[in-house]
C-alpha positions as CSV (number, residue, x, y, z in Angstrom):
1,M,155.8,2.9,130.4
2,N,159.0,1.4,131.2
3,K,161.7,3.5,132.8
4,P,165.0,3.7,130.7
5,Y,167.7,1.4,132.0
6,S,171.4,1.6,131.7
7,F,174.0,-0.8,133.1
8,S,176.5,0.7,135.4
9,N,180.1,1.1,134.5
10,E,180.9,-1.8,137.0
11,Q,178.3,-4.0,135.4
12,M,179.5,-3.2,131.8
13,N,183.0,-4.2,132.7
14,G,181.8,-7.2,134.7
15,I,178.7,-9.4,134.1
16,V,177.7,-7.7,130.9
17,E,181.2,-8.3,129.4
18,K,181.3,-11.7,130.6
19,T,177.8,-12.5,129.4
20,Y,178.7,-11.1,126.0
21,S,181.9,-13.1,125.9
22,N,180.1,-16.4,126.9
23,I,177.3,-15.8,124.3
24,I,180.0,-15.3,121.6
25,K,182.0,-18.4,122.7
26,E,178.9,-20.8,122.8
27,C,177.8,-19.4,119.2
28,E,181.2,-20.2,118.0
29,N,181.1,-23.6,119.6
30,L,177.6,-24.2,118.2
31,K,178.9,-23.3,114.6
32,K,182.0,-25.7,115.1
33,I,180.1,-28.6,116.3
34,T,177.1,-28.3,113.9
35,N,178.9,-26.6,110.9
36,C,175.9,-24.3,110.6
37,P,176.1,-21.0,108.8
38,N,175.9,-17.7,110.6
39,E,172.4,-17.1,109.5
40,Q,171.4,-20.1,111.5
41,V,173.1,-18.6,114.6
42,V,171.4,-15.3,113.9
43,A,168.1,-16.9,113.7
44,L,168.7,-18.8,117.1
45,L,169.6,-15.5,118.7
46,S,166.6,-13.9,117.3
47,V,164.3,-16.5,118.8
48,I,166.1,-16.1,122.1
49,A,165.8,-12.3,122.0
50,S,162.0,-12.7,121.3
51,S,161.6,-14.6,124.5
52,F,162.7,-11.4,126.3
53,T,160.3,-9.1,124.4
54,P,157.6,-7.8,126.6
55,L,154.2,-9.3,126.0
56,N,152.5,-6.0,124.8
57,I,154.9,-5.8,121.9
58,K,154.6,-9.5,121.0
59,K,150.8,-9.0,120.7
60,E,151.2,-6.1,118.1
61,K,153.0,-8.3,115.6
């Protein structure tokens, strides 16, 4: 079983905040360039998130 993980306060105010900001900025850029709806962005983010799902969870689906 995986151990619980939490980002440190330093990470939350650094790399995590920067990553979040970059993802939002790029999603807005994608919408602007392609004129796609929010639902398409959500679908893309879902595909990306699924690539980070542990293999044992993927197999249960």
